[in-house]
C-alpha positions as CSV (number, residue, x, y, z in Angstrom):
1,M,164.4,79.9,289.2
2,R,163.7,83.2,290.8
3,R,161.7,81.8,293.9
4,D,164.3,79.1,294.4
5,I,167.1,81.3,294.7
6,G,165.1,83.8,296.7
7,K,164.2,80.9,299.3
8,S,167.7,79.6,299.6
9,I,169.2,83.0,300.4
10,A,166.1,84.5,302.2
11,A,167.9,84.9,305.6
12,E,171.3,85.9,305.1
13,S,170.9,87.6,301.7
14,V,174.4,89.3,301.5
15,T,175.5,86.3,299.2
16,L,176.9,87.2,295.8
17,A,173.6,85.8,294.1
18,M,171.5,88.2,296.2
19,V,173.8,91.2,295.7
20,A,173.3,90.7,292.0
21,L,169.5,90.0,292.2
22,C,168.7,93.0,294.5
23,R,170.0,95.1,291.4
24,P,167.3,96.5,289.0
25,D,167.3,94.9,285.6
26,P,168.8,97.4,283.0
27,Q,167.0,95.7,280.3
28,Q,163.9,96.8,282.4
29,R,165.0,100.5,282.4
30,Q,165.2,100.4,278.7
31,R,161.9,98.5,278.2
32,G,160.4,101.4,280.7
33,K,161.0,103.9,277.9
34,L,157.7,103.0,276.4
35,A,156.7,105.3,273.6
36,G,159.7,107.3,273.9
37,R,159.1,108.1,277.7
38,R,159.6,106.6,281.1
39,T,156.4,105.0,282.8
40,R,155.1,107.1,285.7
41,W,154.7,106.4,289.1
42,P,152.1,105.7,290.5
43,P,151.1,103.9,287.3
44,P,149.2,105.5,285.0
45,V,145.7,105.2,284.6
46,T,143.2,105.5,281.6
47,N,141.4,108.5,282.5
48,S,141.7,110.1,285.7
49,R,142.5,109.1,289.4
50,S,138.7,108.9,289.9
51,R,138.7,105.6,288.2
52,I,140.6,103.9,290.7
53,G,138.8,106.0,293.4
54,N,140.8,107.8,296.1
55,P,141.8,105.2,299.2
56,G,143.7,106.3,301.9
57,P,147.3,105.9,302.1
58,H,147.1,102.5,303.9
59,E,143.8,101.2,302.0
60,L,143.6,99.1,299.0
61,P,141.6,100.1,295.8
62,H,138.9,97.8,294.8
63,Y,140.3,95.1,292.6
64,Q,137.9,95.9,289.7
65,A,138.8,99.7,289.7
66,L,142.6,98.4,289.5
67,L,141.9,96.3,286.7
68,D,140.0,99.0,284.7
69,G,141.9,101.9,285.8
70,T,145.4,100.9,285.1
71,D,147.1,101.6,281.7
72,W,148.5,98.2,281.6
73,A,150.1,98.7,277.9
74,M,152.2,101.5,279.2
75,L,154.0,99.1,282.0
76,A,157.1,97.2,281.5
77,T,157.4,93.5,282.1
78,P,160.2,91.2,281.8
79,C,159.3,90.5,278.3
80,G,157.6,93.7,277.2
81,T,154.5,95.3,278.5
82,G,151.6,94.4,280.5
83,E,149.1,94.6,277.5
84,S,148.0,91.0,278.6
85,L,147.7,91.1,282.1
86,P,143.9,92.3,282.5
87,T,142.8,89.3,280.9
88,A,144.9,86.9,283.0
89,L,144.1,88.8,286.3
90,A,140.3,89.0,285.6
91,R,140.3,85.1,284.9
92,M,142.1,84.5,288.4
93,L,138.4,85.1,289.7
94,S,136.9,82.3,287.7
95,P,134.7,79.8,289.6
96,D,136.5,77.1,287.6
97,P,139.6,76.1,289.8
98,V,141.5,74.8,286.8
99,V,140.9,78.2,284.8
100,R,141.9,80.0,288.0
101,S,145.1,77.9,288.6
102,A,146.2,78.6,284.7
103,A,145.3,82.2,284.8
104,T,147.5,82.6,288.3
105,D,150.4,81.0,286.4
106,D,150.0,83.5,283.4
107,A,149.5,86.5,285.5
108,L,152.4,86.0,288.1
109,G,154.7,84.6,285.5
110,E,154.1,87.8,283.4
111,V,155.9,90.1,286.3
112,T,158.2,87.4,287.8
113,H,161.9,87.2,286.8
114,Q,165.2,87.6,288.6
115,N,164.2,89.1,291.8
116,T,163.2,92.4,290.0
117,I,160.6,94.8,290.8
118,Y,159.1,95.9,287.3
119,D,156.7,98.5,286.3
120,A,153.8,96.1,286.1
121,T,154.8,94.5,289.4
122,V,153.1,97.2,291.7
123,P,149.6,97.2,290.4
124,V,149.8,93.4,290.1
125,A,150.7,93.3,293.8
126,L,147.9,95.6,294.5
127,Y,145.4,93.6,292.6
128,V,146.6,90.2,294.5
129,A,146.2,91.8,297.6
130,A,142.8,93.1,296.8
131,I,141.2,89.9,295.7
132,L,142.8,87.7,298.8
133,H,139.3,87.9,300.2
134,H,137.3,87.5,297.3
135,P,135.0,84.3,297.3
136,A,136.4,82.5,294.5
137,I,140.0,83.1,296.0
138,E,139.5,82.5,299.7
139,A,137.3,79.5,299.7
140,G,137.3,78.2,296.0
141,D,140.1,75.7,296.1
142,F,139.2,74.0,299.4
143,G,137.2,71.0,299.4
144,H,136.9,69.9,295.8
145,A,137.2,66.2,295.9
146,D,136.6,66.0,292.2
147,I,139.5,68.1,290.7
148,P,143.4,67.0,290.8
149,P,145.5,68.0,293.8
150,H,147.0,71.4,293.4
151,R,148.3,74.1,295.6
152,P,145.2,76.4,296.6
153,T,145.1,79.7,294.6
154,L,145.1,81.7,298.1
155,V,148.4,80.2,299.2
156,R,149.9,80.7,295.8
157,L,149.0,84.4,295.8
158,L,150.4,84.8,299.5
159,E,153.6,83.1,298.5
160,W,154.0,85.4,295.5
161,L,153.3,88.3,297.5
162,S,155.9,87.1,300.4
163,A,158.7,86.5,297.7
164,T,158.1,90.0,296.1
165,A,158.1,91.6,299.5
166,Y,161.3,90.0,300.2
167,D,162.9,91.0,297.0
168,A,162.1,94.7,298.2
169,N,163.1,94.3,301.7
170,D,165.3,96.4,304.1
171,E,168.3,94.0,303.6
172,C,167.9,94.1,299.8
173,V,168.1,98.0,300.0
174,A,171.1,97.8,302.1
175,I,172.9,95.5,300.4
176,S,172.2,97.3,296.9
177,E,173.1,100.8,298.6
178,R,176.2,99.4,299.8
179,H,177.5,98.0,296.6
180,Y,175.7,100.7,294.1
181,G,175.4,103.8,296.1
182,K,173.0,105.5,298.3
183,E,171.1,106.7,295.2
184,F,169.9,103.1,294.6
185,L,166.4,103.5,296.0
186,G,165.9,106.9,295.0
187,E,166.6,105.8,291.1
188,Y,164.5,102.4,291.7
189,G,161.0,103.8,291.4
190,E,159.5,100.5,291.0
191,M,160.9,99.1,294.3
192,R,160.2,102.5,296.1
193,A,156.6,102.4,295.0
194,F,156.1,98.8,296.3
195,R,157.7,99.5,299.6
196,D,155.4,102.6,299.9
197,L,152.6,100.1,299.6
198,R,153.6,97.4,302.2
199,P,150.9,98.8,305.0
200,A,148.0,98.5,302.3
201,I,149.1,94.9,301.4
202,F,149.5,94.0,305.1
203,S,146.0,95.0,305.6
204,A,144.7,92.4,303.4
205,V,147.2,89.7,304.5
206,H,147.1,90.1,308.3
207,P,143.3,88.8,308.5
208,L,144.6,85.6,307.1
209,L,146.8,84.9,310.1
210,G,143.5,83.4,311.7
211,H,142.4,81.4,308.5
212,D,140.7,77.9,309.2
213,N,143.5,76.4,307.0
214,A,147.0,75.8,308.4
215,E,148.8,76.1,304.9
216,V,147.0,79.6,304.5
217,R,147.8,80.8,308.0
218,D,151.8,79.6,307.4
219,A,151.7,81.5,304.1
220,A,150.1,84.6,305.4
221,F,152.5,84.7,308.2
222,L,155.7,84.5,306.0
223,A,154.4,87.2,303.8
224,A,153.5,89.4,306.7
225,I,157.1,89.2,308.2
226,P,158.8,91.3,305.2
227,L,155.8,93.5,304.9
228,A,156.0,94.6,308.6
229,E,159.5,95.8,308.1
230,D,157.3,99.2,307.1
231,P,157.8,101.7,310.0
232,V,154.0,102.2,310.2
233,L,153.6,98.6,311.0
234,T,155.9,98.3,314.0
235,A,152.9,97.6,316.3
236,H,151.9,94.3,314.6
237,R,155.6,92.9,315.2
238,A,154.8,91.7,318.7
239,E,152.0,89.5,317.5
240,L,154.3,88.2,314.6
241,V,157.2,87.4,317.1
242,G,154.6,85.3,319.1
243,R,153.8,83.6,316.1
244,A,157.5,83.2,315.1
245,R,158.3,81.4,318.3
246,R,155.5,78.7,317.7
247,L,156.9,78.1,314.0
248,L,160.2,77.9,315.3
249,A,159.0,75.0,318.0
250,T,157.5,73.1,315.3
251,S,158.7,73.7,311.6
252,T,162.0,72.0,310.3
253,D,161.6,73.8,306.8
254,R,164.9,75.6,306.1
255,S,163.6,78.5,304.3
256,S,160.8,79.4,306.9
257,R,163.2,79.0,309.8
258,D,165.8,81.4,308.2
259,R,163.2,84.1,307.4
260,V,161.8,84.2,310.9
261,L,165.0,84.0,312.8
262,H,166.2,86.7,310.7
263,A,163.3,88.9,311.2
264,M,163.5,88.4,314.9
265,K,167.1,89.5,314.9
266,A,166.3,92.4,312.8
267,W,163.6,93.4,315.3
268,G,166.2,93.2,318.5
269,H,164.7,89.8,319.8
270,D,167.5,87.3,321.2
271,T,167.0,84.0,319.3
272,S,169.6,82.0,321.0
273,D,167.1,79.8,322.8
274,L,165.3,79.2,319.6
275,E,168.0,78.0,317.3
276,N,168.6,74.3,316.7
277,A,171.8,72.8,315.3
278,D,170.9,73.0,311.8
279,D,170.0,76.7,312.3
280,I,173.5,77.4,313.8
281,A,175.2,75.2,310.8
282,A,173.2,77.4,308.4
283,R,174.1,80.5,309.9
284,E,177.7,79.7,309.9
285,R,177.4,78.5,306.4
286,Y,176.2,81.7,305.4
287,A,178.8,83.6,307.1
288,R,181.3,81.9,305.2
289,L,179.7,82.4,301.9
290,N,179.5,86.2,302.8
291,A,183.4,86.3,304.0
292,E,184.1,84.6,300.6
293,C,182.3,87.2,298.6
294,D,183.6,90.1,300.5
295,S,187.2,88.9,300.0
296,W,186.5,88.3,296.2
297,R,185.3,91.7,295.9
298,T,188.0,93.3,297.7
299,A,190.6,91.4,295.5
300,D,188.7,92.3,292.2
301,G,188.8,96.0,293.1
302,T,185.5,96.8,291.2
303,G,183.0,95.8,293.7
304,G,182.6,92.2,292.0
305,Y,181.9,93.2,288.3
306,S,184.3,94.7,285.7
307,E,180.9,95.9,284.0
308,D,177.3,96.1,284.8
309,P,175.9,92.4,284.9
310,P,173.4,91.7,282.2
311,F,170.7,90.7,284.6
C-alpha cells in the first residue's frame, strides 16, 4: 500500500493522504525507546566507529562493515526491532536469484510501512546503496532464461531508494512543517539522518544512469531526482533535466511524468512546452484535491484532526 500511495501522489503531495503520511509514526517513537532509551543517530555500532570505517561525509561505507558494525537489534522497525535484518540483507547477495529475490522482499518489507522513515531505514538504505554495484546485484538477474520472469533485484533496490527518498523529500518536510510546526524535522531524527545521507546514496545511483539496461537507467533516474534536492548535488541537476526532457518526450507513465515535471518546476524550469493534455488534467485534478483538503482543514479548525492520527 505504501508504494501505491506514494506513486499516486508523488508530484502534488499536498493532498490529505500525503500530509498524514509525512508525519512520523507515533508508535515508531514508542518502539524507538528500546531497553528504556531512545535509539541514537547515527545508528549504534557493536564496538566502535572503526568497525564501519571512517568514510568521508559523502562516501558510502563498505556494505560488509555496515552489516557487521550496526547494532540492528537496537533499531526500531514497523513491527519491532531490526534483529532479523542482517540475515536477510546478507542473503540479498546470494548467487541464486530466487534466494536473492526472497531476501529482498524480507529485508525491504521489514522497514517499509506507511511512508515512514524508521530507525532501521537509514542503515538499510546505506546498505542497499552500497551493494548496487556488487556483481550479484548488478548483473545477477539479467539474461537468465532458466528462471521464471521477475523484476531484476537492481531495479527493485533502485525503486525502493527512490520511494524512500520521496518519503523524505523537501515537499514532504514543507507540508509537515506547515501542519505540525517548524520543529518537525528537528524532532524527526530518522528522516533528518536519511536526508543527510542523500549525497552518499546519490554517489552509488549516479553511475547507473548509464547502465546498458533501459529499465535500470530509468529506475536510477527516478531515484536520482529526489536525492538531487540536496544542495550539495545542485551541479548534477542540469544533467538530470536533460534526461527529464527525454523521458517526457517518450514516457506515458503517470507517476514518472508527475515526478519529473514536479522536479523541473521546483528547480526553476518552465515545463509548459513539455506538458501534454494528460499532464494538465492531472495538475488540475491535484489542485482541486488540494483546495478541498485546505477547505476541510479550515472548517475543522484543528488542522484536519481532532487528535493525533494513529498511523
